[in-house]
N, CA and C atoms as an extended XYZ file, in Angstrom:
234
Properties=species:S:1:pos:R:3:atomname:S:1:resname:S:1:resid:I:1 pbc="F F F"
N         0.747       -1.279       -0.094 N   MET     1
C         0.086        0.048        0.046 CA  MET     1
C         0.851        1.340        0.007 C   MET     1
N         2.121        1.131        0.689 N   ASN     2
C         2.848        2.547        0.591 CA  ASN     2
C         3.173        2.904       -0.721 C   ASN     2
N         3.596        2.045       -1.653 N   ASN     3
C         3.851        2.499       -2.929 CA  ASN     3
C         2.793        3.257       -3.466 C   ASN     3
N         1.546        2.802       -3.309 N   TRP     4
C         0.369        3.483       -3.964 CA  TRP     4
C         0.267        4.911       -3.389 C   TRP     4
N         0.466        4.875       -2.019 N   LEU     5
C         0.350        6.190       -1.402 CA  LEU     5
C         1.418        7.220       -1.834 C   LEU     5
N         2.570        6.598       -2.131 N   LYS     6
C         3.794        7.622       -2.698 CA  LYS     6
C         3.434        7.927       -4.195 C   LYS     6
N         2.464        7.246       -4.807 N   LEU     7
C         2.229        7.571       -6.142 CA  LEU     7
C         0.960        8.466       -6.158 C   LEU     7
N         0.559        9.052       -5.155 N   GLY     8
C        -0.504        9.977       -4.954 CA  GLY     8
C        -1.961        9.297       -4.677 C   GLY     8
N        -2.052        8.035       -4.504 N   PHE     9
C        -3.456        7.396       -4.241 CA  PHE     9
C        -3.550        7.491       -2.632 C   PHE     9
N        -4.871        7.424       -2.474 N   THR    10
C        -5.197        7.522       -0.936 CA  THR    10
C        -5.525        6.067       -0.347 C   THR    10
N        -5.672        5.967        1.008 N   LYS    11
C        -6.041        4.767        1.486 CA  LYS    11
C        -7.294        4.409        1.068 C   LYS    11
N        -8.258        5.271        0.854 N   ASP    12
C        -9.665        4.945        0.310 CA  ASP    12
C        -9.481        4.357       -0.926 C   ASP    12
N        -8.485        4.874       -1.904 N   ASP    13
C        -8.406        4.397       -3.215 CA  ASP    13
C        -7.833        2.767       -3.144 C   ASP    13
N        -7.110        2.555       -2.377 N   VAL    14
C        -6.601        1.069       -2.355 CA  VAL    14
C        -7.322        0.194       -1.608 C   VAL    14
N        -8.310        0.571       -0.762 N   ARG    15
C        -9.101       -0.391       -0.130 CA  ARG    15
C        -9.983       -1.206       -1.040 C   ARG    15
N       -10.157       -2.430       -0.787 N   LYS    16
C       -11.034       -3.465       -1.523 CA  LYS    16
C       -12.379       -2.789       -1.767 C   LYS    16
N       -12.796       -2.740       -3.009 N   PRO    17
C       -12.386       -3.475       -4.205 CA  PRO    17
C       -11.402       -2.541       -5.000 C   PRO    17
N       -10.880       -1.355       -4.593 N   GLY    18
C       -10.122       -0.340       -5.289 CA  GLY    18
C       -11.041        0.698       -5.940 C   GLY    18
N       -10.734        2.011       -5.783 N   SER    19
C       -11.502        3.055       -6.248 CA  SER    19
C       -11.536        3.014       -7.875 C   SER    19
N       -12.389        3.765       -8.362 N   ASP    20
C       -12.512        3.968       -9.902 CA  ASP    20
C       -11.304        4.635      -10.366 C   ASP    20
N       -10.754        5.409       -9.515 N   ARG    21
C        -9.557        6.160      -10.005 CA  ARG    21
C        -8.371        5.329      -10.037 C   ARG    21
N        -8.277        4.424       -9.086 N   LEU    22
C        -7.218        3.372       -9.158 CA  LEU    22
C        -7.354        2.374      -10.160 C   LEU    22
N        -8.511        1.856      -10.316 N   ILE    23
C        -8.739        0.905      -11.431 CA  ILE    23
C        -8.417        1.639      -12.954 C   ILE    23
N        -8.902        2.814      -13.075 N   ASP    24
C        -8.608        3.487      -14.223 CA  ASP    24
C        -7.130        3.795      -14.494 C   ASP    24
N        -6.413        3.981      -13.410 N   ALA    25
C        -4.789        4.112      -13.620 CA  ALA    25
C        -4.168        2.780      -13.919 C   ALA    25
N        -4.720        1.688      -13.501 N   LEU    26
C        -4.093        0.455      -13.625 CA  LEU    26
C        -4.536       -0.471      -14.798 C   LEU    26
N        -5.721       -0.189      -15.281 N   VAL    27
C        -6.466       -1.106      -16.347 CA  VAL    27
C        -6.821       -0.327      -17.420 C   VAL    27
N        -6.411       -1.033      -18.532 N   ALA    28
C        -6.900       -0.470      -19.935 CA  ALA    28
C        -8.104       -1.132      -20.279 C   ALA    28
N        -9.082       -0.689      -20.677 N   TYR    29
C       -10.321       -1.344      -21.094 CA  TYR    29
C       -11.189       -0.558      -22.069 C   TYR    29
N       -12.067       -1.119      -22.734 N   GLY    30
C       -12.780       -0.509      -23.909 CA  GLY    30
C       -12.563       -1.178      -25.130 C   GLY    30
N       -12.583       -0.480      -26.235 N   THR    31
C       -12.359       -1.069      -27.592 CA  THR    31
C       -11.043       -1.238      -27.629 C   THR    31
N       -10.652       -1.908      -28.678 N   PRO    32
C        -9.186       -2.256      -29.023 CA  PRO    32
C        -8.492       -1.041      -29.217 C   PRO    32
N        -9.002        0.047      -30.002 N   ASP    33
C        -8.415        1.203      -30.292 CA  ASP    33
C        -8.166        1.997      -28.907 C   ASP    33
N        -9.178        2.033      -28.024 N   GLN    34
C        -9.052        2.648      -26.726 CA  GLN    34
C        -7.983        2.095      -25.809 C   GLN    34
N        -7.975        0.818      -25.764 N   ILE    35
C        -6.889        0.036      -24.986 CA  ILE    35
C        -5.494        0.397      -25.497 C   ILE    35
N        -5.295        0.437      -26.967 N   ALA    36
C        -4.106        0.722      -27.651 CA  ALA    36
C        -3.600        2.039      -27.150 C   ALA    36
N        -4.635        3.037      -27.171 N   ARG    37
C        -4.287        4.423      -26.858 CA  ARG    37
C        -3.789        4.330      -25.465 C   ARG    37
N        -4.489        3.686      -24.521 N   ARG    38
C        -4.044        3.715      -23.031 CA  ARG    38
C        -2.805        3.175      -22.788 C   ARG    38
N        -2.394        2.147      -23.539 N   LEU    39
C        -1.166        1.471      -23.260 CA  LEU    39
C         0.033        2.325      -23.875 C   LEU    39
N        -0.306        3.043      -24.997 N   GLY    40
C         0.567        4.106      -25.450 CA  GLY    40
C         0.782        5.265      -24.519 C   GLY    40
N        -0.244        5.702      -23.701 N   GLU    41
C        -0.067        6.605      -22.719 CA  GLU    41
C         0.876        6.110      -21.509 C   GLU    41
N         0.666        4.817      -21.298 N   HIS    42
C         1.765        4.216      -20.282 CA  HIS    42
C         3.194        4.433      -20.751 C   HIS    42
N         3.366        4.154      -21.946 N   LEU    43
C         4.832        4.201      -22.471 CA  LEU    43
C         5.195        5.559      -22.535 C   LEU    43
N         4.344        6.476      -23.008 N   GLU    44
C         4.763        7.842      -23.158 CA  GLU    44
C         5.076        8.411      -21.677 C   GLU    44
N         4.454        7.897      -20.712 N   ALA    45
C         4.687        8.280      -19.313 CA  ALA    45
C         5.925        7.709      -18.804 C   ALA    45
N         6.656        6.921      -19.533 N   GLY    46
C         7.875        6.432      -18.936 CA  GLY    46
C         7.942        4.963      -18.862 C   GLY    46
N         6.912        4.156      -18.943 N   ALA    47
C         6.979        2.756      -18.812 CA  ALA    47
C         7.850        2.128      -19.871 C   ALA    47
N         8.688        1.233      -19.628 N   ASP    48
C         9.423        0.496      -20.612 CA  ASP    48
C         8.970       -0.745      -21.138 C   ASP    48
N         7.898       -1.125      -20.535 N   HIS    49
C         7.138       -2.400      -21.104 CA  HIS    49
C         5.712       -2.243      -20.319 C   HIS    49
N         4.802       -3.078      -20.968 N   VAL    50
C         3.421       -3.087      -20.375 CA  VAL    50
C         3.023       -4.576      -20.570 C   VAL    50
N         2.196       -5.043      -19.532 N   ALA    51
C         1.781       -6.289      -19.744 CA  ALA    51
C         0.230       -6.398      -20.208 C   ALA    51
N         0.022       -7.401      -21.010 N   ILE    52
C        -1.509       -7.275      -21.525 CA  ILE    52
C        -2.012       -8.654      -21.099 C   ILE    52
N        -3.137       -8.687      -20.321 N   GLN    53
C        -3.810       -9.863      -20.018 CA  GLN    53
C        -5.342       -9.650      -20.260 C   GLN    53
N        -5.931      -10.603      -21.243 N   VAL    54
C        -7.320      -10.482      -21.444 CA  VAL    54
C        -8.033      -11.066      -20.362 C   VAL    54
N        -8.952      -10.317      -19.825 N   LEU    55
C        -9.940      -10.801      -18.684 CA  LEU    55
C       -11.246      -11.384      -19.328 C   LEU    55
N       -11.411      -12.791      -18.963 N   ARG    56
C       -12.414      -13.587      -19.568 CA  ARG    56
C       -13.647      -13.706      -18.653 C   ARG    56
N       -14.783      -13.879      -19.262 N   PRO    57
C       -16.026      -14.087      -18.258 CA  PRO    57
C       -15.758      -15.449      -17.519 C   PRO    57
N       -15.306      -16.380      -18.442 N   SER    58
C       -15.156      -17.714      -17.755 CA  SER    58
C       -13.855      -18.474      -18.258 C   SER    58
N       -13.337      -19.369      -17.624 N   ARG    59
C       -12.317      -20.346      -18.233 CA  ARG    59
C       -12.281      -20.796      -19.436 C   ARG    59
N       -13.493      -21.110      -19.844 N   GLU    60
C       -13.834      -21.563      -21.178 CA  GLU    60
C       -13.696      -20.860      -22.306 C   GLU    60
N       -13.728      -19.585      -22.158 N   ASP    61
C       -13.493      -18.611      -23.029 CA  ASP    61
C       -12.198      -18.406      -23.468 C   ASP    61
N       -11.991      -18.510      -24.746 N   ASN    62
C       -10.488      -18.435      -25.291 CA  ASN    62
C       -10.152      -17.030      -25.647 C   ASN    62
N        -9.156      -16.483      -25.002 N   PRO    63
C        -8.675      -15.020      -25.179 CA  PRO    63
C        -8.223      -14.803      -26.507 C   PRO    63
N        -7.860      -15.675      -27.295 N   MET    64
C        -7.133      -15.546      -28.547 CA  MET    64
C        -7.801      -14.450      -29.460 C   MET    64
N        -9.113      -14.598      -29.598 N   ALA    65
C        -9.751      -13.602      -30.601 CA  ALA    65
C        -9.508      -12.205      -30.177 C   ALA    65
N        -9.741      -11.959      -28.745 N   ALA    66
C        -9.575      -10.558      -28.230 CA  ALA    66
C        -8.056      -10.057      -28.387 C   ALA    66
N        -7.090      -11.212      -28.141 N   LEU    67
C        -5.722      -10.598      -28.345 CA  LEU    67
C        -5.350      -10.302      -29.897 C   LEU    67
N        -5.857      -11.130      -30.791 N   THR    68
C        -5.745      -10.915      -32.136 CA  THR    68
C        -6.353       -9.629      -32.600 C   THR    68
N        -7.520       -9.284      -32.100 N   GLU    69
C        -8.185       -7.989      -32.445 CA  GLU    69
C        -7.394       -6.817      -31.950 C   GLU    69
N        -6.950       -7.014      -30.626 N   LEU    70
C        -5.878       -5.952      -29.966 CA  LEU    70
C        -4.615       -5.848      -30.685 C   LEU    70
N        -4.104       -7.039      -31.112 N   SER    71
C        -2.803       -6.902      -31.947 CA  SER    71
C        -2.919       -6.005      -33.126 C   SER    71
N        -4.120       -6.033      -33.855 N   GLY    72
C        -4.244       -5.130      -34.967 CA  GLY    72
C        -4.151       -3.656      -34.616 C   GLY    72
N        -4.899       -3.357      -33.429 N   ALA    73
C        -5.020       -1.904      -32.932 CA  ALA    73
C        -3.509       -1.565      -32.514 C   ALA    73
N        -2.780       -2.434      -32.021 N   LEU    74
C        -1.357       -2.103      -31.570 CA  LEU    74
C        -0.371       -2.054      -32.738 C   LEU    74
N        -0.891       -2.467      -34.016 N   GLY    75
C        -0.015       -2.481      -35.201 CA  GLY    75
C         0.911       -3.581      -35.017 C   GLY    75
N         0.662       -4.676      -34.545 N   LEU    76
C         1.325       -6.011      -34.419 CA  LEU    76
C         1.029       -6.770      -35.394 C   LEU    76
N         2.035       -7.573      -36.097 N   THR    77
C         1.586       -8.567      -37.160 CA  THR    77
C         2.452       -9.873      -36.729 C   THR    77
N         1.978      -10.903      -37.528 N   ARG    78
C         2.534      -12.250      -37.397 CA  ARG    78
C         3.827      -12.338      -38.105 C   ARG    78
C-alpha cells in the first residue's frame, strides 16, 4: 500500500475493491483502439514495457480472438 500512497493514491483508493480512480490508472479497457491508446499513454509516461492480459468471463472462453483484435490496434503482425 505504501507505494500506492507514494504515487498519490489515498488509503480509500486502495481499499478493496479499489476506487474507480485506481482501476482507471491500472487497467486499460474498452475497444481495441481505446486500449491501444491507453497502453501508449503508459509508454509515453515512461513505462519501458506493459503487460497485456485479457480478462475472460469464464475459463472456457478463449482469449485469442480478443488478443488478435488488440494486436491489430497495436500495429502488431505475425
